[in-house]
C-alpha positions as CSV (number, residue, x, y, z in Angstrom):
1,M,-9.6,28.2,18.3
2,T,-6.8,26.4,16.4
3,Q,-4.5,28.2,14.0
4,T,-4.2,26.5,10.6
5,T,-1.7,28.8,8.9
6,P,1.8,29.5,10.0
7,E,2.6,32.8,11.6
8,K,4.5,35.4,9.6
9,P,8.1,35.7,10.7
10,V,9.1,38.7,12.7
11,V,11.2,41.1,10.7
12,L,13.6,43.1,12.9
13,P,14.9,46.5,11.9
14,I,18.0,46.7,9.8
15,G,21.1,46.9,12.1
16,F,19.4,45.3,15.0
17,N,21.7,42.3,15.0
18,A,24.7,44.6,14.9
19,W,23.4,46.4,18.0
20,L,22.6,43.1,19.7
21,L,26.1,41.6,19.0
22,D,28.0,44.8,19.7
23,C,30.8,44.1,22.2
24,V,34.6,44.5,22.5
25,P,36.6,41.6,24.0
26,V,39.5,42.6,26.2
27,P,42.8,42.0,24.5
28,R,44.8,38.9,25.7
29,C,41.9,37.6,27.9
30,K,41.3,33.9,27.3
31,V,37.6,34.1,28.5
32,C,36.8,37.0,26.2
33,A,38.6,35.3,23.3
34,A,36.7,32.0,23.7
35,N,33.4,33.9,23.8
36,W,34.4,35.9,20.8
37,D,35.2,32.8,18.8
38,Q,31.9,31.3,19.7
39,L,30.0,34.5,18.8
40,Q,31.7,34.7,15.4
41,A,31.0,31.0,14.6
42,L,27.3,31.3,15.6
43,K,26.9,34.6,13.8
44,A,28.3,33.0,10.6
45,K,25.6,30.2,11.0
46,D,22.9,33.0,11.4
47,K,22.2,31.7,15.0
48,I,21.9,35.3,16.3
49,T,20.1,34.3,19.6
50,E,22.9,32.0,20.6
51,A,25.5,34.5,19.5
52,A,23.9,37.2,21.5
53,R,24.5,35.2,24.7
54,H,28.2,35.2,24.0
55,A,28.1,39.0,23.3
56,S,26.4,39.5,26.6
57,E,29.0,37.4,28.4
58,I,31.8,39.5,26.8
59,R,30.2,42.7,27.9
60,S,29.6,41.5,31.4
61,H,33.1,39.9,31.7
62,A,34.9,42.9,30.3
63,S,33.1,45.4,32.5
64,G,33.2,43.3,35.7
65,Q,36.6,41.5,35.6
66,H,38.8,43.9,33.8
67,T,38.5,47.2,35.7
68,R,41.4,49.6,35.4
């Protein structure tokens, strides 16, 4: 069977993007800073899926490379 009408967009809960993009770059780290800049630029363009990739990289890098 072929669909002739477009599917309705998915509506995510309020605050979901904030949770998805939640991360803290490590101060004075060039890798974290570069990912943060990309995250902010993509977030401003409402490209949340791409921004989330950078948030994930910041979380992974901060926890794996900057142990105290």
